[in-house]
A tleap script that builds the chain and sets N, CA, C and O, in Angstrom:
source leaprc.protein.ff14SB
mol = sequence {
  NMET PRO LEU VAL ALA GLU SER TRP GLU ASN
  SER VAL ALA ALA ILE TYR VAL ASP ASP ARG
  LEU ASN GLN ALA GLY ALA PRO ASP HIE GLU
  LEU LEU VAL ALA VAL ASP TYR GLN ASP LYS
  ALA LYS GLY ALA LEU ARG TYR MET GLY ASP
  THR GLY ALA TYR ILE THR LYS GLY SER GLY
  HIE ASP ALA ASP THR VAL LEU TYR TYR TYR
  MET GLY SER ASP ARG GLU PHE PRO ARG ASP
  SER LEU LEU SER LEU ASP GLU ILE ARG VAL
  ALA VAL ARG GLU PHE LEU THR SER GLY GLY
  GLU GLN PRO SER ALA VAL GLU TRP GLN GLU
  ALA CARG
}
set mol.1.N position { 276.813 -51.534 -74.811 }
set mol.1.CA position { 275.644 -52.233 -75.318 }
set mol.1.C position { 274.423 -51.761 -74.509 }
set mol.1.O position { 274.475 -51.714 -73.280 }
set mol.2.N position { 273.342 -51.417 -75.188 }
set mol.2.CA position { 272.128 -50.982 -74.476 }
set mol.2.C position { 271.526 -52.120 -73.646 }
set mol.2.O position { 271.666 -53.297 -73.976 }
set mol.3.N position { 270.860 -51.736 -72.573 }
set mol.3.CA position { 270.241 -52.711 -71.678 }
set mol.3.C position { 269.238 -53.592 -72.421 }
set mol.3.O position { 269.109 -54.773 -72.100 }
set mol.4.N position { 268.532 -53.046 -73.399 }
set mol.4.CA position { 267.527 -53.835 -74.126 }
set mol.4.C position { 268.165 -54.933 -74.967 }
set mol.4.O position { 267.473 -55.867 -75.373 }
set mol.5.N position { 269.452 -54.847 -75.238 }
set mol.5.CA position { 270.143 -55.869 -76.032 }
set mol.5.C position { 270.765 -56.953 -75.158 }
set mol.5.O position { 271.324 -57.922 -75.673 }
set mol.6.N position { 270.673 -56.798 -73.849 }
set mol.6.CA position { 271.296 -57.743 -72.931 }
set mol.6.C position { 270.418 -58.971 -72.704 }
set mol.6.O position { 269.225 -58.963 -73.009 }
set mol.7.N position { 271.025 -60.016 -72.168 }
set mol.7.CA position { 270.315 -61.238 -71.804 }
set mol.7.C position { 269.659 -61.064 -70.441 }
set mol.7.O position { 269.836 -60.034 -69.791 }
set mol.8.N position { 268.902 -62.071 -70.007 }
set mol.8.CA position { 268.238 -62.028 -68.705 }
set mol.8.C position { 269.240 -61.821 -67.579 }
set mol.8.O position { 268.930 -61.148 -66.596 }
set mol.9.N position { 270.427 -62.383 -67.701 }
set mol.9.CA position { 271.446 -62.264 -66.664 }
set mol.9.C position { 271.914 -60.829 -66.467 }
set mol.9.O position { 272.535 -60.515 -65.451 }
set mol.10.N position { 271.627 -59.967 -67.414 }
set mol.10.CA position { 272.009 -58.556 -67.343 }
set mol.10.C position { 270.797 -57.666 -67.602 }
set mol.10.O position { 270.884 -56.701 -68.361 }
set mol.11.N position { 269.675 -57.986 -66.978 }
set mol.11.CA position { 268.437 -57.270 -67.273 }
set mol.11.C position { 268.168 -56.082 -66.358 }
set mol.11.O position { 267.125 -55.437 -66.471 }
set mol.12.N position { 269.105 -55.785 -65.444 }
set mol.12.CA position { 268.939 -54.671 -64.506 }
set mol.12.C position { 270.224 -53.848 -64.463 }
set mol.12.O position { 271.331 -54.386 -64.465 }
set mol.13.N position { 270.044 -52.527 -64.426 }
set mol.13.CA position { 271.173 -51.615 -64.241 }
set mol.13.C position { 270.856 -50.694 -63.067 }
set mol.13.O position { 269.712 -50.277 -62.886 }
set mol.14.N position { 271.866 -50.385 -62.281 }
set mol.14.CA position { 271.710 -49.449 -61.158 }
set mol.14.C position { 272.268 -48.091 -61.571 }
set mol.14.O position { 273.324 -47.997 -62.197 }
set mol.15.N position { 271.528 -47.038 -61.205 }
set mol.15.CA position { 271.949 -45.677 -61.535 }
set mol.15.C position { 272.049 -44.872 -60.237 }
set mol.15.O position { 271.180 -44.949 -59.367 }
set mol.16.N position { 273.122 -44.108 -60.135 }
set mol.16.CA position { 273.358 -43.219 -58.996 }
set mol.16.C position { 273.761 -41.856 -59.535 }
set mol.16.O position { 274.202 -41.741 -60.679 }
set mol.17.N position { 273.613 -40.831 -58.719 }
set mol.17.CA position { 274.052 -39.490 -59.080 }
set mol.17.C position { 275.334 -39.202 -58.306 }
set mol.17.O position { 275.373 -39.340 -57.084 }
set mol.18.N position { 276.378 -38.803 -59.020 }
set mol.18.CA position { 277.663 -38.489 -58.383 }
set mol.18.C position { 277.492 -37.453 -57.281 }
set mol.18.O position { 276.626 -36.582 -57.355 }
set mol.19.N position { 278.318 -37.563 -56.281 }
set mol.19.CA position { 278.399 -36.600 -55.181 }
set mol.19.C position { 277.168 -36.563 -54.283 }
set mol.19.O position { 277.025 -35.642 -53.479 }
set mol.20.N position { 276.289 -37.530 -54.401 }
set mol.20.CA position { 275.167 -37.604 -53.459 }
set mol.20.C position { 275.406 -38.830 -52.584 }
set mol.20.O position { 274.977 -39.940 -52.899 }
set mol.21.N position { 276.103 -38.592 -51.473 }
set mol.21.CA position { 276.537 -39.667 -50.595 }
set mol.21.C position { 276.046 -39.425 -49.171 }
set mol.21.O position { 275.785 -38.291 -48.769 }
set mol.22.N position { 275.928 -40.516 -48.421 }
set mol.22.CA position { 275.587 -40.396 -47.002 }
set mol.22.C position { 276.866 -40.160 -46.202 }
set mol.22.O position { 277.939 -40.007 -46.784 }
set mol.23.N position { 276.762 -40.129 -44.890 }
set mol.23.CA position { 277.928 -39.846 -44.043 }
set mol.23.C position { 278.992 -40.933 -44.126 }
set mol.23.O position { 280.164 -40.674 -43.855 }
set mol.24.N position { 278.594 -42.146 -44.497 }
set mol.24.CA position { 279.557 -43.245 -44.633 }
set mol.24.C position { 280.261 -43.226 -45.992 }
set mol.24.O position { 281.158 -44.032 -46.238 }
set mol.25.N position { 279.856 -42.310 -46.872 }
set mol.25.CA position { 280.479 -42.218 -48.183 }
set mol.25.C position { 279.846 -43.087 -49.251 }
set mol.25.O position { 280.393 -43.219 -50.346 }
set mol.26.N position { 278.699 -43.683 -48.948 }
set mol.26.CA position { 277.982 -44.528 -49.909 }
set mol.26.C position { 276.792 -43.739 -50.477 }
set mol.26.O position { 276.303 -42.816 -49.826 }
set mol.27.N position { 276.325 -44.088 -51.675 }
set mol.27.CA position { 275.159 -43.394 -52.223 }
set mol.27.C position { 273.951 -43.519 -51.294 }
set mol.27.O position { 273.707 -44.582 -50.723 }
set mol.28.N position { 273.206 -42.441 -51.148 }
set mol.28.CA position { 272.003 -42.456 -50.311 }
set mol.28.C position { 270.737 -42.641 -51.147 }
set mol.28.O position { 269.628 -42.367 -50.690 }
set mol.29.N position { 270.924 -43.106 -52.364 }
set mol.29.CA position { 269.824 -43.281 -53.306 }
set mol.29.C position { 270.233 -44.343 -54.333 }
set mol.29.O position { 271.409 -44.680 -54.473 }
set mol.30.N position { 269.228 -44.856 -55.040 }
set mol.30.CA position { 269.510 -45.830 -56.101 }
set mol.30.C position { 268.278 -45.932 -56.987 }
set mol.30.O position { 267.149 -45.934 -56.498 }
set mol.31.N position { 268.498 -46.013 -58.266 }
set mol.31.CA position { 267.417 -46.290 -59.207 }
set mol.31.C position { 267.813 -47.528 -60.000 }
set mol.31.O position { 268.786 -47.512 -60.753 }
set mol.32.N position { 267.039 -48.608 -59.818 }
set mol.32.CA position { 267.255 -49.812 -60.614 }
set mol.32.C position { 266.355 -49.740 -61.840 }
set mol.32.O position { 265.154 -49.491 -61.730 }
set mol.33.N position { 266.940 -49.956 -62.987 }
set mol.33.CA position { 266.217 -49.969 -64.254 }
set mol.33.C position { 266.221 -51.402 -64.755 }
set mol.33.O position { 267.281 -51.974 -65.006 }
set mol.34.N position { 265.040 -51.979 -64.900 }
set mol.34.CA position { 264.917 -53.368 -65.337 }
set mol.34.C position { 264.199 -53.415 -66.679 }
set mol.34.O position { 263.198 -52.728 -66.881 }
set mol.35.N position { 264.712 -54.223 -67.587 }
set mol.35.CA position { 264.089 -54.400 -68.905 }
set mol.35.C position { 263.650 -55.846 -69.037 }
set mol.35.O position { 264.427 -56.765 -68.778 }
set mol.36.N position { 262.407 -56.045 -69.437 }
set mol.36.CA position { 261.862 -57.383 -69.643 }
set mol.36.C position { 262.624 -58.042 -70.794 }
set mol.36.O position { 262.596 -57.557 -71.925 }
set mol.37.N position { 263.296 -59.137 -70.499 }
set mol.37.CA position { 264.145 -59.760 -71.521 }
set mol.37.C position { 263.336 -60.411 -72.641 }
set mol.37.O position { 263.881 -60.668 -73.715 }
set mol.38.N position { 262.047 -60.683 -72.415 }
set mol.38.CA position { 261.220 -61.251 -73.477 }
set mol.38.C position { 260.515 -60.163 -74.267 }
set mol.38.O position { 260.515 -60.187 -75.498 }
set mol.39.N position { 259.917 -59.210 -73.568 }
set mol.39.CA position { 259.233 -58.088 -74.212 }
set mol.39.C position { 260.101 -56.857 -74.025 }
set mol.39.O position { 259.932 -56.113 -73.059 }
set mol.40.N position { 261.015 -56.645 -74.933 }
set mol.40.CA position { 262.011 -55.581 -74.821 }
set mol.40.C position { 261.406 -54.176 -74.845 }
set mol.40.O position { 262.139 -53.193 -74.743 }
set mol.41.N position { 260.094 -54.067 -74.976 }
set mol.41.CA position { 259.429 -52.760 -74.987 }
set mol.41.C position { 258.915 -52.366 -73.609 }
set mol.41.O position { 258.319 -51.300 -73.453 }
set mol.42.N position { 259.140 -53.221 -72.598 }
set mol.42.CA position { 258.633 -52.960 -71.248 }
set mol.42.C position { 259.716 -53.195 -70.211 }
set mol.42.O position { 260.725 -53.853 -70.463 }
set mol.43.N position { 259.471 -52.637 -69.048 }
set mol.43.CA position { 260.392 -52.826 -67.936 }
set mol.43.C position { 259.796 -52.232 -66.678 }
set mol.43.O position { 258.596 -51.964 -66.616 }
set mol.44.N position { 260.632 -52.025 -65.677 }
set mol.44.CA position { 260.172 -51.494 -64.396 }
set mol.44.C position { 261.318 -50.738 -63.732 }
set mol.44.O position { 262.479 -50.857 -64.124 }
set mol.45.N position { 260.956 -49.954 -62.713 }
set mol.45.CA position { 261.940 -49.201 -61.945 }
set mol.45.C position { 261.772 -49.500 -60.462 }
set mol.45.O position { 260.668 -49.773 -59.991 }
set mol.46.N position { 262.877 -49.444 -59.737 }
set mol.46.CA position { 262.847 -49.528 -58.278 }
set mol.46.C position { 263.693 -48.381 -57.756 }
set mol.46.O position { 264.871 -48.265 -58.093 }
set mol.47.N position { 263.091 -47.535 -56.932 }
set mol.47.CA position { 263.784 -46.389 -56.366 }
set mol.47.C position { 264.002 -46.607 -54.877 }
set mol.47.O position { 263.103 -47.073 -54.175 }
set mol.48.N position { 265.186 -46.274 -54.396 }
set mol.48.CA position { 265.482 -46.300 -52.981 }
set mol.48.C position { 266.081 -44.949 -52.627 }
set mol.48.O position { 267.018 -44.477 -53.270 }
set mol.49.N position { 265.515 -44.332 -51.582 }
set mol.49.CA position { 266.034 -43.053 -51.117 }
set mol.49.C position { 265.687 -42.846 -49.664 }
set mol.49.O position { 265.309 -43.791 -48.971 }
set mol.50.N position { 265.809 -41.629 -49.199 }
set mol.50.CA position { 265.580 -41.360 -47.782 }
set mol.50.C position { 264.128 -41.545 -47.350 }
set mol.50.O position { 263.850 -41.614 -46.153 }
set mol.51.N position { 263.208 -41.624 -48.292 }
set mol.51.CA position { 261.795 -41.842 -47.941 }
set mol.51.C position { 261.394 -43.313 -47.995 }
set mol.51.O position { 260.258 -43.647 -47.659 }
set mol.52.N position { 262.295 -44.198 -48.409 }
set mol.52.CA position { 261.995 -45.622 -48.469 }
set mol.52.C position { 262.302 -46.219 -49.826 }
set mol.52.O position { 263.048 -45.645 -50.619 }
set mol.53.N position { 261.713 -47.387 -50.086 }
set mol.53.CA position { 261.922 -48.109 -51.343 }
set mol.53.C position { 260.585 -48.260 -52.061 }
set mol.53.O position { 259.575 -48.612 -51.451 }
set mol.54.N position { 260.595 -47.991 -53.355 }
set mol.54.CA position { 259.375 -47.996 -54.155 }
set mol.54.C position { 259.618 -48.669 -55.496 }
set mol.54.O position { 260.724 -48.640 -56.035 }
set mol.55.N position { 258.564 -49.274 -56.021 }
set mol.55.CA position { 258.592 -49.910 -57.333 }
set mol.55.C position { 257.484 -49.268 -58.170 }
set mol.55.O position { 256.433 -48.896 -57.648 }
set mol.56.N position { 257.734 -49.147 -59.456 }
set mol.56.CA position { 256.741 -48.513 -60.314 }
set mol.56.C position { 255.423 -49.273 -60.296 }
set mol.56.O position { 255.385 -50.488 -60.101 }
set mol.57.N position { 254.361 -48.535 -60.501 }
set mol.57.CA position { 253.023 -49.112 -60.634 }
set mol.57.C position { 252.583 -48.826 -62.053 }
set mol.57.O position { 252.453 -47.672 -62.462 }
set mol.58.N position { 252.358 -49.885 -62.789 }
set mol.58.CA position { 252.000 -49.741 -64.192 }
set mol.58.C position { 251.018 -50.804 -64.600 }
set mol.58.O position { 250.053 -51.087 -63.890 }
set mol.59.N position { 251.268 -51.387 -65.741 }
set mol.59.CA position { 250.361 -52.412 -66.257 }
set mol.59.C position { 250.731 -53.782 -65.702 }
set mol.59.O position { 251.794 -53.966 -65.107 }
set mol.60.N position { 249.842 -54.724 -65.907 }
set mol.60.CA position { 250.024 -56.071 -65.390 }
set mol.60.C position { 250.844 -56.961 -66.296 }
set mol.60.O position { 251.149 -56.618 -67.438 }
set mol.61.N position { 251.186 -58.091 -65.764 }
set mol.61.CA position { 251.955 -59.117 -66.459 }
set mol.61.C position { 251.207 -60.427 -66.272 }
set mol.61.O position { 250.424 -60.558 -65.331 }
set mol.62.N position { 251.430 -61.387 -67.139 }
set mol.62.CA position { 250.752 -62.677 -67.036 }
set mol.62.C position { 251.136 -63.437 -65.771 }
set mol.62.O position { 250.302 -64.133 -65.193 }
set mol.63.N position { 252.372 -63.315 -65.342 }
set mol.63.CA position { 252.848 -64.025 -64.152 }
set mol.63.C position { 252.468 -63.255 -62.882 }
set mol.63.O position { 252.189 -62.057 -62.937 }
set mol.64.N position { 252.461 -63.946 -61.748 }
set mol.64.CA position { 252.170 -63.284 -60.473 }
set mol.64.C position { 253.248 -62.281 -60.099 }
set mol.64.O position { 252.953 -61.219 -59.550 }
set mol.65.N position { 254.483 -62.614 -60.395 }
set mol.65.CA position { 255.603 -61.705 -60.174 }
set mol.65.C position { 256.472 -61.706 -61.421 }
set mol.65.O position { 256.414 -62.626 -62.237 }
set mol.66.N position { 257.268 -60.674 -61.552 }
set mol.66.CA position { 258.171 -60.551 -62.686 }
set mol.66.C position { 259.593 -60.651 -62.138 }
set mol.66.O position { 259.942 -59.957 -61.184 }
set mol.67.N position { 260.403 -61.504 -62.734 }
set mol.67.CA position { 261.773 -61.690 -62.270 }
set mol.67.C position { 262.758 -61.033 -63.227 }
set mol.67.O position { 262.665 -61.163 -64.447 }
set mol.68.N position { 263.703 -60.325 -62.623 }
set mol.68.CA position { 264.848 -59.787 -63.335 }
set mol.68.C position { 266.074 -60.341 -62.623 }
set mol.68.O position { 265.955 -60.938 -61.553 }
set mol.69.N position { 267.219 -60.151 -63.193 }
set mol.69.CA position { 268.445 -60.695 -62.609 }
set mol.69.C position { 269.423 -59.555 -62.392 }
set mol.69.O position { 269.740 -58.807 -63.318 }
set mol.70.N position { 269.904 -59.429 -61.149 }
set mol.70.CA position { 270.790 -58.325 -60.816 }
set mol.70.C position { 271.871 -58.794 -59.858 }
set mol.70.O position { 271.571 -59.321 -58.787 }
set mol.71.N position { 273.109 -58.607 -60.234 }
set mol.71.CA position { 274.274 -58.927 -59.416 }
set mol.71.C position { 274.222 -60.346 -58.846 }
set mol.71.O position { 274.461 -60.556 -57.656 }
set mol.72.N position { 273.914 -61.301 -59.693 }
set mol.72.CA position { 273.965 -62.703 -59.312 }
set mol.72.C position { 272.744 -63.260 -58.607 }
set mol.72.O position { 272.774 -64.393 -58.125 }
set mol.73.N position { 271.663 -62.481 -58.536 }
set mol.73.CA position { 270.463 -63.014 -57.891 }
set mol.73.C position { 269.198 -62.468 -58.552 }
set mol.73.O position { 269.203 -61.426 -59.208 }
set mol.74.N position { 268.119 -63.219 -58.349 }
set mol.74.CA position { 266.827 -62.797 -58.880 }
set mol.74.C position { 266.345 -61.554 -58.152 }
set mol.74.O position { 266.554 -61.407 -56.948 }
set mol.75.N position { 265.704 -60.668 -58.885 }
set mol.75.CA position { 265.025 -59.507 -58.310 }
set mol.75.C position { 263.562 -59.639 -58.681 }
set mol.75.O position { 263.211 -59.647 -59.861 }
set mol.76.N position { 262.719 -59.742 -57.681 }
set mol.76.CA position { 261.294 -59.937 -57.904 }
set mol.76.C position { 260.587 -58.580 -57.895 }
set mol.76.O position { 260.794 -57.764 -56.997 }
set mol.77.N position { 259.755 -58.356 -58.904 }
set mol.77.CA position { 258.941 -57.150 -59.006 }
set mol.77.C position { 257.481 -57.580 -59.066 }
set mol.77.O position { 257.185 -58.657 -59.584 }
set mol.78.N position { 256.562 -56.769 -58.550 }
set mol.78.CA position { 255.139 -57.120 -58.638 }
set mol.78.C position { 254.676 -57.169 -60.094 }
set mol.78.O position { 255.249 -56.512 -60.963 }
set mol.79.N position { 253.649 -57.945 -60.342 }
set mol.79.CA position { 253.166 -58.103 -61.717 }
set mol.79.C position { 252.634 -56.810 -62.305 }
set mol.79.O position { 252.593 -56.670 -63.527 }
set mol.80.N position { 252.220 -55.850 -61.465 }
set mol.80.CA position { 251.676 -54.589 -61.984 }
set mol.80.C position { 252.724 -53.467 -62.015 }
set mol.80.O position { 252.376 -52.290 -61.914 }
set mol.81.N position { 253.984 -53.825 -62.153 }
set mol.81.CA position { 255.061 -52.835 -62.135 }
set mol.81.C position { 255.543 -52.424 -63.526 }
set mol.81.O position { 256.415 -51.563 -63.646 }
set mol.82.N position { 254.991 -53.022 -64.568 }
set mol.82.CA position { 255.515 -52.795 -65.916 }
set mol.82.C position { 255.136 -51.438 -66.493 }
set mol.82.O position { 254.003 -50.974 -66.360 }
set mol.83.N position { 256.115 -50.821 -67.135 }
set mol.83.CA position { 255.947 -49.558 -67.851 }
set mol.83.C position { 256.518 -49.722 -69.252 }
set mol.83.O position { 257.285 -50.647 -69.518 }
set mol.84.N position { 256.140 -48.826 -70.131 }
set mol.84.CA position { 256.775 -48.811 -71.450 }
set mol.84.C position { 258.185 -48.243 -71.298 }
set mol.84.O position { 258.463 -47.514 -70.346 }
set mol.85.N position { 259.063 -48.573 -72.224 }
set mol.85.CA position { 260.424 -48.037 -72.166 }
set mol.85.C position { 260.421 -46.524 -72.311 }
set mol.85.O position { 261.298 -45.856 -71.762 }
set mol.86.N position { 259.458 -45.968 -73.036 }
set mol.86.CA position { 259.367 -44.507 -73.138 }
set mol.86.C position { 259.108 -43.887 -71.768 }
set mol.86.O position { 259.717 -42.872 -71.428 }
set mol.87.N position { 258.211 -44.483 -70.975 }
set mol.87.CA position { 257.942 -43.982 -69.621 }
set mol.87.C position { 259.187 -44.114 -68.748 }
set mol.87.O position { 259.495 -43.223 -67.956 }
set mol.88.N position { 259.893 -45.217 -68.895 }
set mol.88.CA position { 261.112 -45.437 -68.121 }
set mol.88.C position { 262.162 -44.396 -68.476 }
set mol.88.O position { 262.823 -43.855 -67.589 }
set mol.89.N position { 262.321 -44.111 -69.757 }
set mol.89.CA position { 263.309 -43.112 -70.182 }
set mol.89.C position { 263.004 -41.737 -69.578 }
set mol.89.O position { 263.914 -41.039 -69.131 }
set mol.90.N position { 261.741 -41.357 -69.565 }
set mol.90.CA position { 261.344 -40.064 -68.986 }
set mol.90.C position { 261.694 -40.028 -67.500 }
set mol.90.O position { 262.238 -39.036 -67.015 }
set mol.91.N position { 261.384 -41.109 -66.771 }
set mol.91.CA position { 261.664 -41.165 -65.343 }
set mol.91.C position { 263.163 -41.156 -65.066 }
set mol.91.O position { 263.604 -40.498 -64.123 }
set mol.92.N position { 263.950 -41.864 -65.857 }
set mol.92.CA position { 265.407 -41.881 -65.670 }
set mol.92.C position { 265.978 -40.485 -65.911 }
set mol.92.O position { 266.829 -40.019 -65.153 }
set mol.93.N position { 265.516 -39.831 -66.951 }
set mol.93.CA position { 265.970 -38.464 -67.238 }
set mol.93.C position { 265.654 -37.539 -66.054 }
set mol.93.O position { 266.492 -36.730 -65.656 }
set mol.94.N position { 264.448 -37.659 -65.498 }
set mol.94.CA position { 264.065 -36.843 -64.349 }
set mol.94.C position { 264.948 -37.157 -63.137 }
set mol.94.O position { 265.385 -36.245 -62.436 }
set mol.95.N position { 265.206 -38.426 -62.893 }
set mol.95.CA position { 266.073 -38.842 -61.788 }
set mol.95.C position { 267.447 -38.179 -61.910 }
set mol.95.O position { 267.969 -37.639 -60.935 }
set mol.96.N position { 268.016 -38.222 -63.086 }
set mol.96.CA position { 269.358 -37.673 -63.291 }
set mol.96.C position { 269.380 -36.151 -63.201 }
set mol.96.O position { 270.301 -35.584 -62.613 }
set mol.97.N position { 268.387 -35.487 -63.770 }
set mol.97.CA position { 268.384 -34.021 -63.759 }
set mol.97.C position { 267.959 -33.437 -62.420 }
set mol.97.O position { 268.215 -32.263 -62.153 }
set mol.98.N position { 267.315 -34.234 -61.574 }
set mol.98.CA position { 266.881 -33.748 -60.261 }
set mol.98.C position { 267.919 -34.000 -59.173 }
set mol.98.O position { 267.703 -33.643 -58.015 }
set mol.99.N position { 269.023 -34.601 -59.531 }
set mol.99.CA position { 270.046 -34.889 -58.531 }
set mol.99.C position { 269.786 -36.166 -57.752 }
set mol.99.O position { 270.295 -36.335 -56.644 }
set mol.100.N position { 268.993 -37.067 -58.325 }
set mol.100.CA position { 268.747 -38.361 -57.690 }
set mol.100.C position { 267.464 -38.438 -56.889 }
set mol.100.O position { 267.286 -39.359 -56.091 }
set mol.101.N position { 266.569 -37.487 -57.088 }
set mol.101.CA position { 265.271 -37.532 -56.408 }
set mol.101.C position { 264.350 -38.553 -57.064 }
set mol.101.O position { 264.546 -38.919 -58.222 }
set mol.102.N position { 263.347 -39.011 -56.322 }
set mol.102.CA position { 262.384 -39.971 -56.853 }
set mol.102.C position { 261.584 -39.309 -57.976 }
set mol.102.O position { 260.959 -38.273 -57.749 }
set mol.103.N position { 261.590 -39.879 -59.171 }
set mol.103.CA position { 260.870 -39.278 -60.285 }
set mol.103.C position { 259.358 -39.204 -60.046 }
set mol.103.O position { 258.755 -40.144 -59.528 }
set mol.104.N position { 258.767 -38.094 -60.424 }
set mol.104.CA position { 257.324 -37.921 -60.281 }
set mol.104.C position { 256.588 -38.226 -61.580 }
set mol.104.O position { 255.359 -38.184 -61.627 }
set mol.105.N position { 257.342 -38.534 -62.636 }
set mol.105.CA position { 256.730 -38.779 -63.942 }
set mol.105.C position { 256.028 -40.128 -64.038 }
set mol.105.O position { 255.299 -40.387 -64.995 }
set mol.106.N position { 256.248 -40.993 -63.038 }
set mol.106.CA position { 255.614 -42.318 -63.019 }
set mol.106.C position { 254.935 -42.518 -61.677 }
set mol.106.O position { 255.226 -41.818 -60.706 }
set mol.107.N position { 254.029 -43.479 -61.636 }
set mol.107.CA position { 253.351 -43.814 -60.392 }
set mol.107.C position { 254.154 -44.869 -59.634 }
set mol.107.O position { 254.770 -45.741 -60.246 }
set mol.108.N position { 254.146 -44.790 -58.287 }
set mol.108.CA position { 254.950 -45.677 -57.460 }
set mol.108.C position { 254.083 -46.424 -56.463 }
set mol.108.O position { 252.994 -45.979 -56.103 }
set mol.109.N position { 254.593 -47.577 -56.022 }
set mol.109.CA position { 253.992 -48.349 -54.931 }
set mol.109.C position { 255.144 -48.765 -54.005 }
set mol.109.O position { 256.283 -48.925 -54.444 }
set mol.110.N position { 254.826 -48.933 -52.739 }
set mol.110.CA position { 255.880 -49.337 -51.801 }
set mol.110.C position { 256.425 -50.705 -52.176 }
set mol.110.O position { 255.678 -51.613 -52.542 }
set mol.111.N position { 257.741 -50.834 -52.078 }
set mol.111.CA position { 258.379 -52.128 -52.337 }
set mol.111.C position { 258.047 -53.069 -51.195 }
set mol.111.O position { 258.024 -52.669 -50.031 }
set mol.112.N position { 257.792 -54.310 -51.536 }
set mol.112.CA position { 257.464 -55.315 -50.509 }
set mol.112.C position { 258.682 -56.076 -50.113 }
set mol.112.O position { 258.605 -56.963 -49.262 }
savepdb mol mol.pdb
quit
């Protein structure tokens, strides 16, 4: 089932690239893909890698923060983190084809 068809409880997916692990055998990167459960045409990304953690910088939202739900807990994103799903798809494709590098197709801000 596509992420856009999921409920709020399943509004985030984590993506990793195979064979990119740290010395402990765990992924050294992560891309969280979040879809707004009310406006299925928007979402946000959170990237974690060796340079730190970043959240997309996009358009604003009516609320001060945007909440998604991931692995049993709320994930808070800044209100200006929203992107169109088309922008998200481009960034995810870049993440996967680059071997898990931070996508340059979108603008980023440091995660708080």
